[in-house]
N, C-alpha and C positions, 0 to 999 in steps of 0.2 A: 616440348611445349604443347604440341597438338594433342598428344595423348592426355596430358593433364586437363586441358580445356574440354576434351571429349568427356572425361570422367566428371568434370564439374557440370557439364550440360546434362549428363545422365542423372546426376544427383538431383538437379533441379526438376527433372521430369518425375523422379520418384522420391520426393522429400521424406516420406514416411519411413522409407527403408533405413534412414539414418538413425532412427530411434531404436534403442535396445529393447529387448523383451521386458527387462526390469522396469524401464520407464513406462512402457505400455501397461504393465500390470498395475502400476500406481494410478494411472489414468482410469483403468477399469474398476479399481477399488472405489473411486470417487463417483462413478456413474452407475454402479451395480444396482442400487435400489430401484431403478426404473428399467423394466424389461425392454420397453420400446427404444430407449436410448441405447441399450446394449446391442439391440438388433441393428439399429442404424449405424452404430460404431463398427460392428463386425462387417458390414457391407461396404465400408469405405474403400477397402482395397484387400487384396489377397493376403497381405502380411497381417493386417488387423484381424482378418477372418481366422487365420491360423492361430494367432496369439490368443484371441478371445476363447477359442476352443480349449487351449491349454490352461487358461486362467480359471475358467468356470468350474466350481466344485458342487454347486447345488442346482438341481433340475426339478421342474414341475411340469411334466408333459401333459398335453390336453387329452391325448388318446393313447391307449396302450399299443395301437397299431404302429405308432411312430417310433416305438422303443428301439428297434434294430437300427434305424437310420440315425436317431438322435445319439444313442450310446456309442455308435461307431465313430461319431465325430467327437463327442465329449468323453474322452478316455479317462480323465482324471476325476470323474464324478464320485464324490464321497457321500453326498446327501441326496437321496432320491425320494421325492414326494409324489405318490401316485393317487392322491385324493381326487384328482379330476378324472380318473380312469375307473369307472364303476365296474368294468369287466376286465379282470386281469387273470388270464388263464395260466396253466402250468407252463405252456410254451413261453409266455411272457416272462415268467420268473426264470426260466432257463436262459432266456436271452440276457436278462439282468445278471444272472450268475456268470455267464460266459464272458460278457463284454465288460462288466465292472470288476468282477473277481475280488482280489484282496483290497482294492482301493475303496470299496463301498463300506461305509461306517454306519449309515443310518437309512432306514427304509420305512416309509409310511404307507400302509395298506388299509388304513382305518375306514375308507369309503369304498373299498374294492371287494369284489366277490369272484366266484367261478374258479378259484384255485383249490388245490387239494394237498394232501400230504406229500405226494410225489414232487410237486413244484417246490414246496417248502424245503424238502430234503435236498434237492439240487441247489437251491439257494444257500442253504446252510453249509453244504460241502464246499461250494465254490467261493463263497464270500467269508473267508476264514477270519477276517477282521471286523465283521459285523458286530457292532456294540449296541445298536438301538433298533428295535422293530416295534411298530404299532399295528396290531391286528384287531383293534377294537371293531365291534359290530360284525364280526365274522360269526353270525348266529348259527351257522351250520357246522362250525368247527367242533370236532370231537376229540376224544382222548388220543386216538391214533395220530391225528394231525398234530396235536400238541407234543406228542412224544418225539417227533422228528426234530423239534426245536432244540432238544437236548444235544443235538449235534453242533449247535452254534455255541461252542465253548467260550467264546469271547464276549458273549452277550452280557450287557450291563443294565440296559433298560428294556423292559417288556411290558407292553400294554395290551390287555386282553378284555377290555370293557365290553360287556354285553355278549360275551361268548357263553351263552346260556346252556350249551350242551356239554361243556366241560365238567368233569367231576374231580374228586380228590386224586384219582389215579393219574389223570393227565397232568395235574399240577405237581404230583409227586415225581413223575418222570422229568419234568422241567427242572425241579429242584435238585435232582441228582446230577443232571448233566450241566446245568448252567450255574455253577457255584460262584461266579463273579457278579451275579445280579446285585444291583444297588437300588434300582427303582422298579417297582412292580405295581401294576394296577389291575385289580380283579373286580372292579366295580360292576355290579349286576351279573356276576357269574354265579347264578343262583344254585348251580349244582355243586358248588364247592363249599365244604363245611370246615369244622374244626380240624379234622385230620389233615386235609390238604394244606391248610394255613400253617399248622404246626410243623409239618414236614418242611415247608418253605423256610420257616424261622430257624429250624435246626440245621438244615443243609446250606443255606445261603447266609452266611454270617456277616456279609458286608452290606446288607440291606440298609439303606438310608431313608427311603420313602416307600410307604406301603399303603395302598388304597384298597380297603375291604368293604367299601360302602355297599349296602343292600345285600350283603351275604347272610345266609342263615347260620351264622356263627353264634357262639355264646362267649361268655367271659373266660371259658376254659382255655381257649387258644391264646388269649391275651397274656397268660402267664408265660408262655414261651416267647411271644413277640416282644414283650417288654424286657426280655433278657438280652436282646440284640444290642451289642456294644455301640454300634454306630447309628442306631435309629434316630432320625431327626424329625420325620413327618409320619403321622399315623392318622388315617381317615377311616372312621367306622360309622359314617353317616347312615341313618336308616337301618341299623342293625338291631332289630327288635329283640333278638335273643340275648343281647348284652344287657343284663339287669343287675339289680343290687345283690341278689343272692349268689349269682355266678362270680361276682367280684368280691364277695365277703372275705375270702381268705387271700386275696391278692396282696402280695408285698413285693415291691420292686424298688430299684434304685436306678431309674433310667435318666442319668444325667445328661445324655445327649439329646433327648426329646425336646424339640423346639416348637412343633406345631401339632395340635390335636383337634380333630374335627369329630365331635360326637353329636352333631345336629340330628334332629328327628329320631333320636334314640328314645322312644316313648316310654320305655320301662326303666330308664335310668334316672334315679333321683339323687338328692343330695348325698345319701349314704354311699351309693355306688361311685359317684363322682369323687367323693373324698378319698376312696380307696385308689381310684384311677390317678388322681393327682398327687398322692402322698409322696411318691418318689421322684416327681417331675419338677425338680427345683429350678431347672433351666428353661422351663416352658415360656415361650414368647407369644404364641398365637393360639387362642382358644375359641372354638366355634361351638356354641350350644343352642343355635337357632332352633326354634320350634320344639323345644324339649317340654316335657309334661310338667315339670316342677315349677312352682312359683319362685321367681328370683327374689327371695326375701332376705332378711338379715341372717337367718340360719344358713340359707343356701350360700350366701356370699362368704360365710366363714370357711367354706371348703377351699377358698382361694388363698388362704394364709400361706400355704407352702409355695405359691407361685408369685412371689412379690415382684419379680422382674418382668411380669407380663406386659407385652407391648400392644397387643390387639385382642379385643374381645367382641364376639358377635352374638347378640341375643335376640335376633329378629323373630318376631311372632311370639315371644314369651310374655307371660304375665309377670310384670315387674313392679315391685313396691318401692316406695320412696326410701324406706329404710335399707332395702337391698342395694339401691344405687348409691346411697351415701356410704355404705360399707365398702362397696367396690372401689369408690374413689379413695377411701382411706387406706384399704389394704393394697391397692394396685396403683399407686400414684405415678408410676412410670408409664402408664398407658398412653399410647400415641394414636390409637385407632379404636373407635367405639361405634358399633352399629346397633341401633334400636328400632330398625324399620318395622312398622306395623305392630309395635308394642302399644296397644291402645290404652293401657292403664298408666302410661307414663304421664306424670304431671309436672307442672312448673317447679314445685317444691323438690321433687326427686331429681330432675335433670339439673337444676341449679346447684343442688348439693353435690352432684357428681362433677360437673365441669369446673367448679371453683377449686377443686383439688387437683385438676389435671392441667397444669400450666404448660406442658409440652404437647398437648393434644394437637394432632395434625389432620385427622379425618373423623368426621362425625356424620352419621346417617340417622335422621329422625323422621324418615318418610312415613306419612300417614299417622303420625302421633297427633291426633286431632284435638287433644286436650291442651296442647301447648299454646301459649300466648306470647305476646311481646316481652313478658317478664323473662322467659327462658332465653329468647334471642338476645336480650340486653346482657344477661349473665354470660352467655357464650361469647359475645363480642368483647366484653370487658376481661374475661378470664383466659381466652384462647387466642392470643395475637399471632400464634404460629400456624393457625389453621390454614390448610391448603385445599381441603375438600369439605364441602357442606352440602348435604342432600336433605331437603326439607319439603318434598312434594306433599301437597294437600294438608299443610298446616294452616287451615283456613281461619283460625282465630288470631293469627299474628297480624297486628295492625300495620298499616302502611308506613308509619313512622319508624318501626323497628328495622326495616330494610335499609334505611339511611345509615343506621349505626353499623351494620355489617360492612358497608363500604368504607366507613371511616376508621374502623378498628381492625378489620381483618384484611389488610392490604396484600397479604401473600397468597390469597385465594387463587387456585388454578382451576378448580371444578366447583360449579355452583348450580344446584338444581332447585328452581323455584316454581316448578310446575304447579298449576292450580293454586295460586296464592294471590294475595291482594296487593301486590307490589304495583306502584304507579311510576310515572316518569321521573319524579324526584328521587325515588328509590334507585332507579336505573342510573340516574346521574351520579349518585354516590357510589354505586357499585362499579361504575366505569373507572373509579380510582384504583381498582385492583388490576394493575397493569400486566400481571402474569396470567390472567385468566385465559384458559385454553378451551374450556367447555362451559357453556351457559345454556340452561334449559328454562324456557319461559312459556311452555305450552299452557294453554287455557288461562293465561293472564289477561283478563279482560279490561284492565285499567291502564295498560300501556299503549302508547301511540308512537308515531314516527319520531316525535320529539325526544322521547326517552331512549329509544333504540339508536338514534343518531349519536348520542353520547358514547355508546358502546363502540360504534363504528369508528369514531374519532380517536378514542383512547386505547382500546384493547386490541392492539395490532397482532398479538400472539394467538388470537382466537382460532381454534381449529373446528369446533363443533357448536352449532347454534340451532336450538329447537324452538320454533314459534308455532307449533301445532295449535290451531284454533285460536290464536291470538288475533282476533278479528279487527283490532284497531291498526294493524300494520298495513302499509301500502308500499308502492314502488320507491317512494322517497327514502325511507329508512333502509331498504334493501340495497339501494344504490350506495348509501353511506357505508354499509357493512362491506360491500364488495370493494369499495375504494380503500377502506382502512384496514380490512382484514384479509390481506392477499394470500395468507396461508390457510384459508378456510378449506376444510376437507369434507365436512358434513353439514347439510342444512335441511331443515324440515319446515316448509311453509304450507303444509296441508291445511285445507279449508280456510285459508286467508283469502277471502273471495275478492278482495280489491287488488290482488297481485295480477300484473299483466306481463306481456313479453318484455317490457322495459326492465323488469327485475332479472329475467333470465339473461338478457343481453349484458346487464351489469355484472351478474355472477359469472359470466363466461371469462371475465378477467381473472377469476380465481382458478388458475390453471392446475392447482393441486386437488380440485374438487373430485371426490370419489363417490359420495352419496348425495342424491338429490331426491327429496320427497315432496311432491307437489300435488298430491291427490286432492280432488274437490276444488280445484282452482279453475273456474269456468272461462276465465279470460286468458289463459295460457294457450298458445297455438303452436303449430309446428315450426313457425318462423323463430320463435324464442328457443324451442328445443334444438333447432339446427345450430343456433349460436353456441349453445352449451356443447353440442357434439363436436363442433369444429375446433374449439379451443381447449376443452377440458378432456384431454386424452386419457386421463387416469380414471374416468368415470366407470364405476363398477356396479353401482346399485341405483335403479331408477324406478320411481313410483309415480305414475301419471293416471292412476285410476280416477274415473269420473271427471276427466278433462275432455269434454265433448269436442273441442276444436283440434285435438291431436289427431292427425291423419297419416296417410302413407308417406307424405313428403318428409315428415319428421323422422319416421322409422328408416327411410332410405338414407337420411343423413347419418343416423346412428350406425347403420350397417356399413357405411363407408369410413366413418371417422372414429367410432367408439369400439376399438378392437379389444379393450379390456373389460367390456361390459359382461357381468356375470348374472345379474338379476334384473328383470323388468316386469312391471305390471301395467298393462294397457287395457284393463277391463273398463267397460262403459266408455269407450272412445269411438272415434270414427274410422278406426283402422280396418282395412280390408285384406283380402288374400295377398295382394301385391306387397303391402308393407310387412305383413307377418312373414312371408316367405323370404323377404330380403334379410331378415335377422339370421338366417342360416349362414350368412357371410361372417358372423361373429363367432370365432372358434371357441372363445371362453364361455359362451352363454350356457348357464347351468339351470336357471330357474325362470320360468315364464308363466305369467298369469294373464289370461284373456277370457273374461266372462262378460256376457251381455253385450257383445259387439255384433250388431246386426249385419255388418258388411262382410262377415266371414262365412265361408262355405265349408262343408266337411272335407271336400277335396283339397281346398287351400290349407286348412289346418293340418291335414295328413301330410301334405308336401312340406310344410314348415317343420313339423315334428321330425320327419325323416331327415331333413336337411341339417337340423341342429344336432350334430353327432355327439356332443358332450352333455346333452340335456339330462339333468338329474330329477327335476320336478316340473310337472305341468299342471296348472290349475285351469280347468275348462268347465264350460257350462254342461250340466248333466244331460241336456238334450242332444249333445253331440255324441254321446256314448253309443246310442243306437245306430248312428250313421257311419261311425268309423269302423272299418273292418276289424273283427276280433283278432285276426292274424297280425294286423299292424300293431294293435295294443300289446299283444304278447311279445312281438319282436322288440318293441321299445322297452318293455319291462325287462326283458332279458338283457338289453343293452344297459340297464341300470336306471331307467326313468320311472319314477313313481307318479301316479295320477291322482289328482284330487278333484272330484266331480262336485261342482256347486250348483245348487238349484235356486240361487238368489234371484229375486226380481228387483229391478231398480227402485230404490226408495228415496223419497225426498229427504233432504237433510234438515234436522231440527235446528232451531236457533240455539247456539251454544249457551246463551244465558238461561234459556228455558230448561234444557236438559241438565244443566248444572244445578239449578234449583230443585229439580226432581230428584237428583242424586242426594242432595243434602237432606231431603225429606226421608230418604230410605236409610241412610247411614246414621247410626246413633251418635 
């Protein structure tokens, strides 16, 4: 009996030991989206600490110096993201190879530099099950470095965007060694031409996604590419060499192709596009943004062979009414249409399009300045399934039309009404869209607290709210938003000059808040900022430029509580050396802007920059450049920090109504 009682007492002392690893894994699956929660969980007891190490598969270290210690603990790492580590040496890659070995499946080096072919070779040899690697932005990478990737025989996804030193020879080596490749990105690899791409198409028969954007290729290599049996996605954005003549003899039967991006192909007209689409009967997504051809009736006729098209993007194109009508007739299955900055679009053309598209879910008519309430009425009556509507700067649309959107399009999740004439009655109607997650109301000068309060009361799923320069907004409506929209993640109240600390205290209840933009709000102080810092632990982006009452006490609160902060702008504030140096306590901090802050000294700025070990970008006043030691600047640049020197002088803000009128005078 005594022994049994003793065991029961011991069990009560260590209750967590009664849980099996499987049960703890289930718990960890539920809390894994929040890194701070995972950390707290693992520190509860030794058992949880050990189990959490076994459970974790994905890692995103803040510095490459930590790799030996981190990878020694997390032995089951399969996905390693080193985008926070600007300097990854060959030694670092050797550590990854030795400690991860066959368990590593995915590696992201897209923001890293300082490694060479030797490091990549060790990685390829040790990590035999590596299937994904992102080497984008490795601008110094040459063919010899690419050749060692051929040793990674299991590789299926390879991203080499902006590797501008690579040539056809390097791509050829990869093609010969990595025959299992299914996803390849060569965007901006300007040294790669038709030969390298053709080799890739011939040797890697399993390619499903291929990005050739901004390569100096012609239509010649497309003959080989479109023979790929499994090709689903082809991107040739900005390929000026792809023209009508090079596609003249093109014949293909690419039944697997589902997405084609030929945007900004300035030498591709209706004739070449017809050849390109002739055998793509299964195409679902087509991007022709900023193409040189007029989207007319003749042009639309090239879409006859792609009747199952689901999405079309024509941003920046010259579009005629007959062309839009033909698209609606030929592609009635369209669910997404983007006409952003198509300045020739009229009510007649858009109405004839949307009345044919009963299943339309996403529509972008940003900056289509000729549209009026007639178009909005037709959209509302014809597209009840609409979930996304972007109509920034459609200034001819009357206030009454917005009421109809709320009444007819009840399924809306995303709505961009920036720079429009919507008023409180329109917002009252739009608040009927109960699924709304993103609402942009920047430069809407007719809305007040009354209208925005309707949104706060009804739209409980709201995640993003943009009120940039909507000067009729005060603390009253922000309080309503904070109370009703507890899942809010992003808010922009920049230049809403009646906003005070009361709004920030209210928003601190939104514990999921990640982005707060409050520049140009003179009544915000460090007291309000501290409230946000204490309760909003996920805060990652903070813009407080031109908030003169923000001082060191606010930054000290951030340094203590906001350990997930990645980006901060405290230009034109009352911050001094003390506050700036305190930010070094935030290990995640990557981007800092501090211009025109008179309380800073060169020594204080230097100390802060040195302390922020993960800094990727620093925006400073140009006058500091002569006072900071050149050796310090070179040291920070070698560590991966880029400097942006600004010579701005503090300028008085114009009244939004005034500069909006000025803009309307300039834009036709």
